[in-house]
C-alpha positions as CSV (number, residue, x, y, z in Angstrom):
1,M,-28.8,-16.3,-5.6
2,S,-30.0,-16.4,-1.9
3,S,-27.7,-17.1,1.0
4,T,-29.3,-20.5,1.5
5,S,-29.1,-21.6,-2.2
6,T,-25.5,-20.2,-2.3
7,F,-24.6,-22.4,0.7
8,K,-26.2,-25.4,-1.0
9,A,-24.0,-24.9,-4.1
10,L,-20.8,-24.5,-2.0
11,N,-21.7,-27.5,0.1
12,N,-21.7,-29.8,-2.9
13,H,-18.1,-28.6,-3.9
14,L,-16.2,-28.2,-0.5
15,K,-14.6,-31.0,1.5
16,P,-16.3,-31.4,5.0
17,S,-13.6,-29.4,6.9
18,L,-14.4,-26.3,4.9
19,R,-18.2,-26.7,4.9
20,L,-18.4,-25.5,8.4
21,K,-16.3,-22.5,7.6
22,A,-18.6,-21.6,4.7
23,L,-21.7,-22.1,6.8
24,C,-20.4,-19.9,9.6
25,S,-19.4,-17.3,7.0
26,L,-22.8,-17.2,5.4
27,T,-24.6,-17.2,8.7
28,L,-22.6,-14.3,10.2
29,S,-22.2,-12.1,7.1
30,P,-24.0,-13.3,4.0
31,A,-23.5,-9.9,2.4
32,K,-19.8,-10.8,2.1
33,I,-20.5,-13.1,-0.9
34,N,-20.1,-11.0,-3.9
35,P,-22.7,-12.0,-6.5
36,F,-20.7,-10.6,-9.3
37,L,-17.8,-13.0,-8.7
38,P,-17.5,-16.0,-11.1
39,F,-18.8,-19.1,-9.2
40,S,-15.5,-20.8,-8.5
41,H,-14.1,-17.6,-6.9
42,S,-17.3,-16.9,-4.9
43,R,-17.0,-20.4,-3.6
44,L,-13.5,-20.0,-2.8
45,L,-13.8,-16.6,-0.9
46,S,-16.9,-17.7,1.0
47,S,-15.0,-20.7,2.5
48,L,-12.2,-18.5,3.7
49,H,-13.5,-15.6,5.5
50,S,-12.7,-17.2,8.8
51,G,-9.3,-18.3,7.6
52,S,-6.0,-16.8,6.3
53,L,-4.4,-15.9,3.0
54,M,-2.7,-19.3,3.3
55,D,-6.1,-21.1,3.1
56,V,-6.5,-19.4,-0.4
57,L,-3.2,-20.9,-1.5
58,K,-4.4,-24.3,-0.2
59,E,-7.5,-24.1,-2.4
60,V,-5.7,-22.8,-5.5
61,A,-3.0,-25.6,-5.1
62,K,-5.6,-28.3,-5.4
63,E,-6.1,-30.4,-8.5
64,G,-9.2,-29.0,-10.4
65,S,-9.0,-25.4,-9.1
66,A,-10.2,-23.1,-11.7
67,T,-7.7,-20.5,-10.5
68,R,-4.6,-22.7,-11.0
69,D,-4.1,-21.9,-14.7
70,G,-5.1,-18.3,-14.5
71,V,-2.4,-15.6,-14.8
72,A,-1.4,-14.2,-11.5
73,I,1.6,-12.0,-12.5
74,R,2.8,-10.3,-15.7
75,A,6.3,-8.7,-15.6
76,D,9.0,-8.2,-18.2
77,Q,6.7,-9.2,-21.0
78,K,6.1,-12.7,-19.3
79,S,3.3,-14.2,-17.7
80,Y,3.1,-16.4,-14.6
81,S,0.1,-18.6,-13.6
82,Y,-1.0,-19.2,-10.1
83,K,0.1,-22.8,-10.6
84,Q,3.6,-21.7,-11.3
85,L,3.7,-19.1,-8.6
86,I,2.6,-21.5,-5.9
87,S,4.9,-24.2,-7.2
88,S,7.8,-21.7,-6.8
89,A,6.6,-20.7,-3.3
90,W,6.6,-24.4,-2.3
91,R,10.2,-24.8,-3.6
92,I,11.3,-21.8,-1.5
93,S,9.4,-23.2,1.5
94,S,11.2,-26.6,1.1
95,L,14.6,-24.8,0.8
96,L,13.9,-22.7,4.0
97,S,12.6,-25.7,5.9
98,G,15.6,-27.8,5.0
99,T,18.0,-25.1,6.3
100,D,19.3,-25.1,9.9
101,L,18.3,-21.7,11.0
102,N,18.5,-20.2,14.5
103,V,15.3,-18.6,15.6
104,N,15.3,-15.9,18.3
105,N,12.0,-16.2,20.2
106,E,10.4,-13.6,22.4
107,A,12.3,-14.7,25.4
108,G,15.5,-14.1,23.3
109,K,16.6,-17.7,23.5
110,N,17.7,-19.6,20.5
111,V,15.5,-22.5,19.7
112,T,15.1,-25.1,17.1
113,P,12.3,-24.7,14.6
114,A,10.6,-28.0,15.9
115,S,10.1,-26.6,19.4
116,V,8.8,-23.2,18.9
117,S,5.2,-22.4,20.1
118,G,4.4,-26.1,20.2
119,V,4.9,-26.6,16.6
120,S,6.0,-30.1,16.0
121,R,5.9,-30.3,12.1
122,H,9.5,-31.0,10.8
123,G,11.0,-28.1,9.1
124,H,8.6,-25.4,10.3
125,L,10.6,-22.2,10.8
126,G,8.8,-21.3,13.9
127,G,8.9,-17.5,13.2
128,A,12.4,-17.0,11.8
129,C,12.7,-13.7,10.0
130,I,13.6,-13.9,6.2
131,G,14.8,-11.0,4.3
132,I,13.6,-10.7,0.8
133,V,15.3,-8.6,-1.9
134,A,13.8,-8.4,-5.3
135,K,12.3,-6.0,-7.7
136,P,8.5,-6.1,-8.3
137,S,8.3,-9.5,-9.9
138,A,7.0,-13.0,-9.7
139,E,10.2,-13.9,-7.6
140,F,9.3,-11.2,-5.0
141,V,5.8,-12.6,-4.6
142,A,7.0,-16.3,-4.4
143,G,9.6,-15.2,-1.8
144,I,6.8,-13.8,0.4
145,L,4.5,-16.7,0.0
146,G,7.3,-19.3,0.4
147,T,8.4,-17.7,3.7
148,W,4.8,-17.9,4.9
149,L,4.3,-21.5,3.8
150,S,7.3,-22.5,5.9
151,G,6.2,-20.6,9.0
152,G,8.7,-17.8,8.7
153,V,8.2,-14.1,8.9
154,A,8.8,-12.0,5.7
155,V,10.9,-8.8,6.0
156,P,11.0,-7.2,2.4
157,L,14.1,-5.1,2.0
158,A,14.3,-2.2,-0.5
159,L,16.6,-2.1,-3.5
160,S,18.0,1.4,-2.9
161,Y,19.3,2.1,0.6
162,P,22.3,3.3,2.5
163,E,24.1,0.2,3.9
164,A,24.0,1.6,7.5
165,E,20.1,1.6,7.4
166,L,20.0,-1.9,5.8
167,L,22.3,-3.3,8.5
168,H,20.0,-1.7,11.2
169,V,17.0,-3.4,9.8
170,M,18.7,-6.8,9.4
171,T,20.1,-6.7,13.0
172,D,17.0,-5.2,14.5
173,S,14.8,-7.9,13.0
174,D,17.2,-10.8,13.5
175,I,17.1,-11.8,9.9
176,S,18.2,-15.5,9.7
177,M,18.3,-15.7,5.9
178,I,18.4,-13.4,2.9
179,L,16.5,-14.5,-0.2
180,S,17.6,-12.5,-3.2
181,T,17.5,-12.5,-7.0
182,E,20.6,-12.9,-9.0
183,D,20.8,-9.3,-9.9
184,H,21.4,-8.4,-6.2
185,Q,23.5,-11.5,-5.3
186,E,26.9,-10.0,-4.8
187,L,25.6,-7.0,-2.8
188,M,23.5,-9.1,-0.5
189,Q,26.1,-11.8,0.0
190,N,28.5,-9.0,1.2
191,I,25.7,-7.7,3.5
192,A,24.9,-11.2,4.9
193,A,28.6,-11.7,5.6
194,K,28.5,-8.6,8.0
195,T,25.5,-10.1,10.0
196,A,24.6,-13.5,11.3
197,A,22.3,-14.1,8.2
198,Q,22.6,-16.9,5.7
199,F,22.1,-16.3,2.0
200,S,20.2,-18.0,-0.9
201,L,19.0,-17.2,-4.3
202,I,15.3,-17.1,-5.1
203,P,14.6,-19.8,-7.6
204,S,13.5,-18.3,-10.9
205,V,9.7,-18.7,-11.5
206,S,8.9,-20.4,-14.8
207,S,6.8,-18.3,-17.1
208,I,3.7,-19.8,-18.9
209,Y,5.5,-20.1,-22.2
210,S,9.0,-21.2,-21.0
211,E,10.3,-24.7,-21.8
212,E,10.4,-25.5,-18.1
213,S,6.7,-24.8,-17.7
214,A,6.1,-27.7,-20.0
215,V,6.4,-29.9,-16.9
216,D,3.5,-29.3,-14.5
217,H,5.0,-28.5,-11.2
218,L,1.7,-29.1,-9.6
219,Q,1.2,-32.6,-10.6
220,T,-0.6,-34.8,-8.1
221,G,1.8,-35.3,-5.2
222,A,4.1,-32.4,-6.2
223,I,2.5,-30.2,-3.6
224,D,0.8,-31.3,-0.4
225,A,-2.2,-29.0,-0.5
226,D,-3.4,-30.2,2.9
227,G,0.2,-29.6,4.3
228,I,0.1,-25.8,3.5
229,L,0.1,-24.4,6.9
230,C,-1.8,-27.3,8.2
231,N,-2.5,-25.6,11.5
232,T,-3.6,-22.3,10.1
233,E,-6.3,-22.1,12.7
234,N,-3.6,-21.8,15.4
235,S,-1.1,-19.7,13.3
236,N,-3.3,-16.7,12.5
237,E,-2.1,-14.6,15.5
238,N,1.6,-15.4,14.6
239,P,3.7,-12.7,12.9
240,A,3.7,-12.9,9.1
241,L,5.3,-9.6,8.0
242,I,7.6,-6.9,9.6
243,V,7.3,-3.6,7.7
244,Y,9.8,-0.9,8.6
245,T,8.4,2.7,8.9
246,S,10.1,5.9,8.1
247,G,13.0,7.0,10.3
248,T,12.3,10.7,10.1
249,T,11.9,10.8,14.0
250,G,14.6,8.2,14.7
251,K,15.6,4.8,13.4
252,P,13.0,2.9,11.4
253,K,10.6,1.0,13.5
254,G,9.5,-2.6,12.6
255,V,5.7,-2.8,12.2
256,V,4.5,-6.4,12.8
257,H,1.6,-7.7,11.1
258,T,0.0,-11.2,11.6
259,H,-1.6,-13.6,9.2
260,K,-4.9,-12.5,10.9
261,S,-4.4,-8.8,10.1
262,I,-3.3,-9.3,6.7
263,S,-6.2,-11.5,5.8
264,A,-8.6,-9.0,7.4
265,Q,-7.2,-6.3,5.3
266,V,-7.3,-8.1,1.9
267,Q,-10.8,-9.3,2.5
268,T,-11.9,-5.8,3.4
269,L,-10.4,-4.3,0.3
270,A,-11.7,-7.1,-2.0
271,N,-15.2,-6.6,-0.8
272,A,-15.1,-2.7,-0.6
273,W,-13.7,-2.2,-4.1
274,E,-15.3,-5.4,-5.7
275,Y,-12.2,-6.9,-6.8
276,T,-12.8,-10.1,-8.9
277,S,-10.9,-12.6,-10.9
278,A,-11.8,-10.6,-14.1
279,D,-9.8,-7.6,-12.9
280,Q,-6.3,-6.8,-14.3
281,F,-4.2,-4.4,-12.3
282,L,-1.6,-2.1,-13.8
283,H,1.1,-1.9,-10.9
284,C,3.7,0.8,-11.1
285,L,3.9,1.6,-7.4
286,P,7.1,1.0,-5.6
287,L,6.9,-2.1,-3.2
288,H,9.5,-0.3,-1.1
289,H,10.4,3.2,-0.1
290,I,13.9,4.4,-0.6
291,L,14.6,3.9,3.2
292,L,13.9,0.2,3.4
293,L,10.2,0.6,3.6
294,I,7.9,-1.7,1.9
295,H,4.9,0.4,0.8
296,V,1.6,-0.9,1.9
297,H,-0.3,0.9,-1.0
298,G,1.7,-1.2,-3.5
299,L,1.8,-4.4,-1.4
300,F,-1.8,-4.7,-0.2
301,N,-4.1,-2.6,-2.5
302,A,-2.4,-3.6,-5.7
303,L,-0.9,-7.0,-5.0
304,L,-2.1,-9.1,-2.2
305,A,-5.8,-8.2,-2.4
306,P,-5.9,-8.8,-6.1
307,L,-4.2,-12.1,-5.7
308,Y,-6.6,-13.1,-3.0
309,V,-9.5,-13.0,-5.5
310,G,-7.6,-14.4,-8.4
311,S,-6.9,-11.3,-10.4
312,T,-4.0,-10.6,-12.6
313,V,-1.3,-8.1,-11.5
314,E,0.9,-6.6,-14.2
315,F,4.2,-5.0,-13.0
316,L,5.7,-2.1,-14.9
317,P,9.4,-1.8,-14.2
318,K,9.0,1.7,-13.3
319,F,6.5,4.6,-13.4
320,S,6.3,5.8,-17.0
321,V,3.8,8.4,-18.3
322,R,4.2,7.2,-21.9
323,G,4.1,3.6,-20.9
324,I,1.0,3.9,-18.9
325,W,-1.0,5.8,-21.6
326,Q,0.2,3.3,-24.1
327,R,-0.9,0.3,-22.1
328,W,-4.4,1.7,-21.7
329,R,-4.5,2.3,-25.5
330,E,-3.5,-1.3,-26.1
331,S,-6.1,-2.5,-23.7
332,Y,-8.9,-0.6,-25.5
333,P,-8.3,-0.1,-29.1
334,T,-10.7,1.8,-31.3
335,H,-12.8,-1.2,-31.8
336,G,-13.3,-3.7,-28.9
337,K,-10.9,-4.5,-26.1
338,A,-7.8,-6.8,-25.6
339,D,-8.0,-10.1,-23.7
340,D,-5.5,-8.7,-21.3
341,C,-7.1,-5.3,-20.8
342,I,-6.3,-3.3,-17.7
343,T,-9.3,-2.7,-15.5
344,V,-7.9,-1.2,-12.3
345,F,-5.2,1.5,-11.7
346,T,-4.1,2.9,-8.4
347,G,-1.5,5.7,-8.0
348,V,-0.4,8.7,-6.0
349,P,-1.2,12.4,-6.6
350,T,2.2,13.1,-8.4
351,M,1.7,10.2,-10.9
352,Y,-1.8,11.7,-11.9
353,T,-0.2,15.2,-12.3
354,R,2.5,13.7,-14.5
355,L,-0.1,11.8,-16.6
356,I,-2.1,14.9,-17.1
357,Q,1.1,16.7,-18.3
358,G,1.8,13.9,-20.7
359,Y,-1.8,14.0,-22.0
360,E,-1.4,17.8,-22.6
361,A,1.7,17.1,-24.6
362,M,-0.1,14.7,-27.1
363,D,-1.5,15.8,-30.4
364,P,-5.3,16.0,-30.5
365,A,-5.8,12.6,-32.2
366,L,-3.7,10.8,-29.6
367,Q,-5.4,12.6,-26.9
368,E,-8.8,11.3,-28.2
369,T,-7.8,7.7,-28.4
370,S,-6.0,7.9,-25.0
371,A,-9.0,9.5,-23.1
372,T,-11.3,7.1,-24.7
373,A,-9.2,4.1,-23.6
374,A,-8.8,5.4,-20.0
375,K,-12.6,5.9,-19.6
376,Q,-13.1,2.2,-20.0
377,L,-11.2,1.1,-16.9
378,R,-13.4,0.0,-14.1
379,L,-11.7,1.8,-11.2
380,M,-9.0,4.3,-10.6
381,M,-7.8,5.1,-7.1
382,C,-5.4,7.6,-5.4
383,G,-3.7,7.7,-2.1
384,S,-0.5,8.0,0.0
385,S,-0.9,11.9,0.2
386,A,-3.6,14.6,-0.3
387,L,-5.0,14.7,-3.8
388,P,-5.2,18.4,-4.9
389,V,-8.8,19.2,-6.0
390,P,-7.7,20.7,-9.3
391,V,-6.0,17.5,-10.2
392,M,-9.1,15.5,-9.4
393,Q,-11.3,17.7,-11.4
394,Q,-8.9,17.9,-14.4
395,W,-8.5,14.0,-14.4
396,Q,-12.3,13.6,-14.3
397,T,-12.6,16.0,-17.3
398,I,-10.1,14.0,-19.3
399,T,-11.0,10.5,-18.4
400,G,-14.5,10.6,-16.9
401,H,-13.0,9.0,-13.7
402,R,-13.6,10.6,-10.2
403,L,-10.6,9.3,-8.5
404,L,-11.5,7.1,-5.4
405,E,-9.4,8.6,-2.5
406,R,-8.8,6.5,0.8
407,Y,-6.7,6.7,3.9
408,G,-4.3,4.3,5.4
409,M,-0.8,3.9,7.0
410,T,1.7,1.1,7.6
411,E,0.1,0.2,11.0
412,F,-3.3,-0.7,9.7
413,V,-3.0,-0.5,5.9
414,M,-6.4,1.0,4.9
415,A,-9.2,2.1,7.2
416,I,-11.2,4.8,5.5
417,S,-12.3,5.1,1.9
418,N,-14.7,7.0,-0.3
419,P,-17.3,4.6,-1.8
420,L,-17.0,2.6,-4.8
421,K,-20.7,3.3,-5.5
422,G,-21.9,6.6,-4.2
423,E,-20.6,10.1,-3.7
424,R,-16.9,10.6,-3.7
425,K,-16.3,13.9,-2.1
426,A,-13.3,16.0,-3.2
427,G,-10.9,16.9,-0.3
428,T,-12.0,13.9,1.9
429,V,-10.9,10.4,2.3
430,G,-14.5,9.0,2.8
431,K,-15.8,6.9,5.7
432,P,-14.6,4.0,7.8
433,F,-14.8,0.5,6.2
434,P,-17.2,-2.0,7.9
435,G,-15.7,-3.2,11.1
436,V,-13.3,-0.1,11.5
437,E,-13.8,2.4,14.2
438,V,-12.5,6.0,13.9
439,R,-12.3,8.5,16.8
440,I,-11.0,12.1,16.8
441,L,-9.0,12.8,20.1
442,A,-8.6,16.2,21.5
443,E,-5.1,17.7,22.0
444,D,-5.2,17.0,25.8
445,E,-6.7,13.5,25.1
446,S,-9.7,14.3,27.2
447,G,-12.2,13.5,24.4
448,T,-13.4,14.9,21.2
449,D,-12.1,18.5,20.4
450,T,-15.0,21.1,20.7
451,T,-13.9,22.3,17.2
452,G,-14.2,18.8,15.8
453,V,-10.6,18.8,15.0
454,G,-8.1,16.5,16.7
455,E,-5.9,13.4,16.2
456,L,-7.4,10.5,14.2
457,C,-7.4,7.3,16.1
458,V,-8.2,3.9,14.6
459,R,-9.4,0.5,15.8
460,S,-9.5,-2.1,13.1
461,P,-9.2,-5.8,12.5
462,S,-6.2,-5.0,10.4
463,L,-4.2,-3.3,13.1
464,F,-0.6,-4.4,13.5
465,K,0.5,-6.4,16.5
466,E,3.3,-4.4,17.9
467,Y,6.4,-2.4,17.1
468,W,9.2,-5.0,16.9
469,R,11.1,-5.1,20.2
470,L,9.6,-1.7,21.3
471,P,7.0,-2.5,23.9
472,E,7.0,1.0,25.5
473,V,6.7,2.7,22.1
474,T,3.9,0.2,21.2
475,K,2.0,1.0,24.5
476,A,2.3,4.7,24.0
477,S,0.8,4.4,20.5
478,F,-2.6,3.2,21.6
479,T,-5.3,4.5,23.8
480,D,-6.4,2.6,26.8
481,D,-9.2,1.0,24.9
482,G,-7.3,-0.1,21.9
483,F,-7.3,2.7,19.4
484,F,-4.1,3.4,17.5
485,K,-3.1,7.0,17.5
486,T,-2.2,7.9,13.9
487,G,-0.4,11.2,14.4
488,D,-2.6,12.7,11.7
489,A,-5.0,15.6,12.4
490,G,-8.5,15.4,11.1
491,K,-12.2,16.1,11.3
492,A,-15.4,14.8,9.9
493,D,-17.9,16.9,7.7
494,E,-21.6,17.0,8.1
495,D,-22.0,13.7,6.1
496,G,-19.5,11.8,8.2
497,Y,-16.7,12.0,5.5
498,Y,-13.3,12.4,7.1
499,I,-10.9,15.2,6.1
500,I,-7.2,14.7,6.8
501,L,-5.6,18.0,7.9
502,G,-2.1,16.6,7.9
503,R,0.5,15.3,10.3
504,T,0.1,16.8,13.7
505,S,3.8,17.4,13.8
506,A,4.4,18.7,10.2
507,D,1.2,19.8,8.8
508,I,-0.5,21.6,11.6
509,M,0.8,25.1,12.2
510,K,0.2,27.1,15.3
511,V,0.0,30.8,14.2
512,G,-1.0,33.5,16.6
513,G,-3.2,31.2,18.6
514,Y,-4.8,29.5,15.5
515,K,-4.3,26.0,14.6
516,L,-4.0,25.9,10.8
517,S,-3.8,22.9,8.3
518,A,-1.0,23.3,5.7
519,L,-2.9,20.9,3.4
520,E,-6.0,23.2,3.4
521,I,-3.8,26.2,2.3
522,E,-2.0,24.1,-0.2
523,S,-5.3,23.0,-1.8
524,V,-6.2,26.6,-2.3
525,L,-2.8,27.8,-3.6
526,L,-2.7,24.9,-6.2
527,E,-5.7,26.5,-7.9
528,H,-3.7,29.5,-8.9
529,P,-2.7,29.2,-12.6
530,T,0.9,30.2,-11.9
531,V,1.4,27.4,-9.3
532,E,2.5,24.0,-10.6
533,E,3.4,22.5,-7.2
534,C,3.2,23.8,-3.7
535,C,4.3,23.0,-0.1
536,V,3.2,25.0,2.9
537,L,4.8,24.7,6.3
538,G,5.2,26.7,9.5
539,L,8.6,28.4,10.0
540,P,9.5,29.8,13.5
541,D,8.4,33.3,14.2
542,K,9.1,35.3,17.3
543,D,5.8,37.2,17.2
544,Y,3.3,34.6,16.2
545,G,5.0,31.3,17.1
546,E,5.0,30.1,13.5
547,A,4.6,31.9,10.0
548,V,2.7,30.5,7.2
549,S,5.4,29.9,4.7
550,A,4.7,28.7,1.0
551,I,7.1,27.1,-1.3
552,I,6.0,27.5,-4.9
553,V,7.2,25.7,-8.1
554,P,6.0,27.9,-10.9
555,A,4.2,26.6,-14.0
556,A,6.3,26.6,-17.1
557,E,4.6,29.6,-18.7
558,A,5.3,31.6,-15.4
559,K,9.0,30.7,-15.4
560,K,9.4,32.8,-18.5
561,R,9.0,35.9,-16.2
562,E,12.0,34.8,-14.2
563,E,14.0,34.8,-17.5
564,E,13.1,38.5,-17.7
565,S,14.5,39.0,-14.2
566,R,11.0,39.2,-12.7
567,P,9.7,36.6,-10.2
568,A,7.2,34.2,-11.5
569,I,4.8,35.5,-8.8
570,S,5.2,37.8,-5.8
571,L,3.9,37.3,-2.2
572,E,1.7,40.3,-2.8
573,E,0.2,38.9,-6.0
574,L,-0.4,35.5,-4.4
575,C,-2.0,36.9,-1.3
576,S,-4.1,39.3,-3.3
577,W,-5.5,36.5,-5.2
578,A,-5.9,34.2,-2.2
579,Q,-7.6,36.7,0.1
580,H,-11.0,35.8,-1.4
581,K,-10.5,32.0,-0.6
582,L,-8.6,32.1,2.7
583,A,-9.0,33.8,6.0
584,P,-6.5,36.6,6.7
585,Y,-4.6,34.6,9.2
586,K,-4.2,31.7,6.7
587,L,-2.4,33.8,4.0
588,P,1.2,33.1,3.5
589,T,3.6,35.7,4.9
590,R,6.7,34.2,3.4
591,L,7.2,32.9,-0.2
592,F,10.0,30.8,-1.7
593,L,10.2,30.0,-5.4
594,W,11.9,26.6,-6.3
595,D,12.5,24.8,-9.4
596,S,11.2,21.5,-7.9
597,L,10.1,20.0,-4.6
598,P,12.2,17.1,-3.1
599,R,10.0,14.0,-3.1
600,N,10.5,10.4,-2.0
601,A,9.6,7.3,-4.2
602,M,5.8,7.8,-3.3
603,G,5.8,11.4,-4.2
604,K,5.7,12.7,-0.6
605,V,7.7,15.7,0.6
606,N,9.6,15.4,3.9
607,K,8.4,18.6,5.5
608,K,10.4,18.1,8.7
609,E,13.7,18.1,6.7
610,M,12.5,21.1,4.6
611,K,11.6,23.1,7.7
612,K,14.9,22.5,9.3
613,K,16.7,23.5,6.1
614,L,14.7,26.8,5.6
615,A,14.9,27.6,9.3
616,A,18.7,27.3,9.2
617,E,18.9,29.4,6.0
618,Q,16.7,32.0,7.4
619,D,18.7,32.0,10.6
620,V,15.4,32.1,12.5
């Protein structure tokens, strides 16, 4: 269908206020209309490219929307439609708007909701921060959407945390109310009592087959579709979400995302990876880190972007090797496929390593059915940390999928990706998304490093607005022309694919005048058959500045040597093998054999803490 004929079809179905948006969208970027989308969703997305995620809700809430009865969320063996999700969000919005909350504006003065930023609609929260505590569930999603519908700022809080860290986040962000599910009621009421926050339970979302759902909560008049953020054109620059980053260099910082940056990101992901309403996502990523962090991989890639196009997101209560393989086999039995078959899966490198181990433990018959089922998924992605090449290759051998690697962080979510269609290069994170600019900054910030290596800087429509209440830190994090300094070292190869060399502070080692990438050395060592897991870091050395130090977790077979009072592998054996793959100055000079590597919820190793611990133990 051509751009012109597409517009004519849209024009017949859209009300006048949305027709201009559709025309502008088609005129400026007709390629954004995905011809593979079912018509109703193509119509919906085309009309919303200049609006926000709230515009999508507005369309879905209308009578006659094809999306209303579709399944939005599956969790705990229950299904929840878009209709029920939005109905619950509206109930939460009404609850919040009917509560007398104090809002602390930028000037630090308490104001009433009706007087903030010129907003006169009764009950609008005017930017009040709402803490949300729930496991991955329909209630979590409804809490986020309900907060946005009422003009509040969502601050998701993790389920596992030290109380001191939680209190820091709550007081730092001035949370006015905590929304929590019943399973965390007692704890969160006690926490609220220690702050100025009010407390309320998140109303349960009715599932499709529950008795309560027999009553249509979206009957005409039950939801004012035109009242959903009626002034979205003016609210896109307003804060929508505060995400707290890791506190490894101090207390966690609040990253402020606006409705505009969120919408820019979900649109980018949906277009780049061709998400459609036919997709069904298996979601086993944490929505929070252990230290109060909501994880953008789980929130945006596998939740908000899928919901934006009308996909179904199925939450697993936790990562389970057996559960994931079983779910894929259920999706694609020997003959045919299930109606609720999974089409997209995204994970972190550690997950794929565990899934490979689980596959290897199966009997041959189960291996065959499992691999056959996995091959039929549309897309598998990997991120959050570097994917070892051996893992990528082994996964492709088993499932036929060459994992799609991409690069992002809390401050801009996703910016660089290997292509959906085209060459996916091992060891790279691909090229910038359309509209995203990437620059490599030399160490002295004078320009591009002559070696091509430097700090990655990103300018993107999805960039965050600011670090909450940290204007000087915000200013220092950007170049004069608006590029965000990521703190990651990188370079581009001859084809323009970006290679992440690691954090400038943790993964770049300075050894005898050389700047070395710990990730590069790790990727080589992981090819050794004795090495199950590996972490490389630079420990202080009086002669060379830093010494290349490798922490190895031996494979199960190699551990048998340790039982015979012999090391699973020696430094000499490792270097003898690696000397044909690494330059002499990149070879490890220190070796540690551990039973396991300490990892966080997303499978990442905190190298700064490990470095401190090892340096202290070595008394260096």
